[in-house]
C-alpha positions in Angstrom: -0.2 -0.3 -0.3 1.2 3.9 -0.7 1.0 5.9 2.1 -1.8 7.9 1.7 -4.4 5.1 1.3 -7.9 6.9 1.0 -10.5 4.6 -0.2 -10.0 1.5 1.5 -10.0 0.2 5.4 -6.8 -2.0 5.2 -6.6 -3.0 8.6 -10.6 -4.2 8.5 -9.9 -5.5 4.8 -7.1 -7.9 6.3 -9.0 -8.7 9.1 -12.2 -9.9 7.3 -10.4 -11.8 4.7 -8.0 -13.2 7.5 -11.3 -14.6 8.8 -12.4 -15.6 5.7 -9.2 -17.4 4.5 -7.2 -18.5 7.7 -4.4 -21.1 5.9 -3.6 -17.8 3.4 -0.6 -16.0 4.4 -0.7 -12.7 4.6 2.5 -10.3 4.1 1.4 -6.2 3.8 4.4 -3.8 3.0 4.4 -0.2 2.2 6.4 1.5 -0.5 6.1 3.3 -3.9 3.4 3.2 -7.0 6.0 2.1 -9.4 7.6 -0.8 -7.4 4.2 -2.4 -6.8 3.1 -2.0 -10.5 6.9 -3.4 -11.1 6.2 -6.2 -8.4 2.9 -7.5 -10.0 3.9 -7.3 -13.1 6.8 -9.5 -12.0 4.7 -12.4 -9.8 6.3 -10.9 -6.6 2.6 -9.3 -5.2 -0.5 -9.9 -5.6 -2.6 -7.0 -5.2 -1.7 -3.3 -4.3 -2.9 0.1 -3.8 -1.3 3.1 -6.3 -1.9 7.0 -6.2 -0.7 7.9 -9.8 -1.0 11.3 -11.8 -4.5 11.3 -14.0 -1.5 11.5 -16.6 -0.5 7.9 -16.2 -2.6 5.1 -15.7 -0.7 2.1 -14.5 0.5 -0.2 -17.4 0.9 -4.4 -17.6 -1.5 -4.8 -14.9 -5.0 -5.1 -14.0 -6.3 -1.9 -12.3 -9.5 -0.3 -10.8 -10.1 3.1 -10.4 -10.8 3.8 -6.7 -11.1 7.7 -6.2 -10.2 10.5 -8.5 -9.5 12.9 -5.8 -8.2 17.1 -6.2 -5.3 18.1 -3.8 -5.6 20.6 -1.8 -3.1 23.4 0.1 -2.6 22.5 4.0 -0.6 25.4 6.1 -0.3 25.8 9.9 -3.2 27.6 11.3 -0.7 30.5 11.8 0.4 30.3 8.2 -0.2 33.9 6.3 -2.5 31.9 3.4 -4.6 30.1 6.6 -7.3 33.0 6.0 -7.6 32.1 1.9 -10.9 30.6 0.7 -9.3 29.9 -2.5 -5.3 30.2 -4.2 -3.8 29.5 -7.6 -0.7 28.1 -8.1 0.8 31.6 -8.6 -0.1 32.3 -5.0 2.4 29.3 -4.1 5.6 30.8 -5.8 7.1 31.7 -2.8 6.6 29.2 -0.4 8.3 26.1 0.9 7.2 22.1 0.5 6.9 19.2 1.9 6.0 16.2 -0.1 7.0 12.4 -1.2 10.5 12.1 -2.3 11.8 13.2 -5.6 11.6 10.1 -8.5 8.3 8.8 -6.7 4.9 8.9 -7.9 3.3 10.7 -5.2 5.1 13.8 -6.1 4.4 14.0 -9.9 0.7 15.2 -9.7 2.1 18.3 -8.0 5.1 18.5 -10.1 3.0 18.1 -13.2 0.5 20.8 -12.1 3.2 23.3 -11.1 4.7 22.9 -14.9 1.6 23.1 -16.7 1.4 26.5 -14.9 5.1 27.4 -15.3 5.4 28.2 -11.7 8.3 27.3 -9.5 8.2 25.6 -6.3 10.7 24.7 -3.7 10.5 21.3 -2.3 12.8 21.5 0.7 11.4 18.5 3.2 10.9 14.9 1.3 9.0 12.4 3.6 7.5 8.7 2.6 5.0 9.3 5.5 1.7 11.4 5.4 1.7 11.7 9.0 5.0 13.4 9.0 3.9 15.7 6.2 1.3 16.6 8.1 3.1 17.0 11.4 5.9 19.2 9.4 3.0 21.1 8.5 1.7 21.4 11.8 4.8 23.2 12.9 5.2 25.8 10.5 8.1 24.4 8.6 6.5 24.2 5.3 3.3 23.4 3.5 1.9 20.8 1.1 -0.8 19.6 -1.4 -2.5 16.3 0.1 -5.6 14.7 -0.7 -8.1 15.5 2.5 -8.5 12.5 3.5 -5.4 11.9 4.8 -5.8 14.6 7.1 -6.8 14.2 10.7 -10.4 15.2 11.6 -11.1 18.0 13.8 -7.1 19.5 13.8 -7.5 23.1 14.9 -3.8 23.7 14.4 -4.2 23.3 10.7 -5.8 24.6 7.6 -6.9 23.7 4.2 -8.0 25.4 1.2 -8.7 24.6 -2.5 -6.3 25.4 -5.5 -7.9 26.5 -8.5 -6.3 23.8 -11.6 -4.5 22.3 -8.7 -3.1 18.7 -8.9 -5.4 15.8 -9.3 -4.4 12.2 -8.2 -6.4 8.6 -8.8 -5.9 6.0 -6.4 -6.3 2.7 -8.0 -6.6 -0.8 -6.8 -3.6 -2.8 -9.0 -3.4 -6.7 -9.5 -1.8 -9.1 -12.0 -3.3 -9.3 -15.8 -1.6 -13.0 -16.1 -2.6 -15.6 -14.1 -3.6 -14.0 -10.7 -3.3 -16.4 -7.8 -6.5 -17.8 -6.4 -5.9 -16.3 -3.0 -5.6 -12.9 -5.2 -8.8 -12.9 -6.7 -10.3 -14.2 -3.2 -9.1 -11.2 -2.2 -10.4 -9.3 -4.9 -13.9 -10.5 -4.5 -13.8 -9.4 -0.9 -13.3 -5.5 -1.0 -16.4 -3.2 -1.8 -15.6 -1.7 -4.6 -16.7 1.9 -5.6 -19.6 1.8 -8.2 -18.0 4.8 -9.5 -14.6 3.1 -10.5 -13.5 1.8 -14.1 -11.3 -0.9 -15.3 -8.3 -0.6 -16.4 
């Protein structure tokens, strides 16, 4: 699973699957979408949740769209932008960002949006953990672009602001396009799938 899964309650679905299929050995690992796509294609992984920009759907695997999300700006409550109701990417030129590490798909949606707008941004902090990203924002060190669903509920020390023409992220469920295992098929059948999803 990627660090920012927003559509599936992973602990709950794993517990239900384990109860239904106690003989199946389950391994859970975190990481990035690209490595998961490769691992599924090579038969080293059964199922993964991916997060990718809308311009780069997964290739070489079966995939179902779980959600399309517009990322929002997250700032500390005392930040100079905290009272704004909406922002443009141009408004963020002088801000310092925290984001996912360079070369990972989690960074790509924001990078593409800023490039398309012709706006430079400085990513001074990198982290793979959404919790760490939020904590760095909370301390007033940086701002972030995140899915609203990864933010803790009722945080009085954070403010969220929509962004005009901001980045979009798509969350996918991916599995092997060739001869998936019986355990993987059973797991996929056990998952509640969003009605709006489409197979790719």
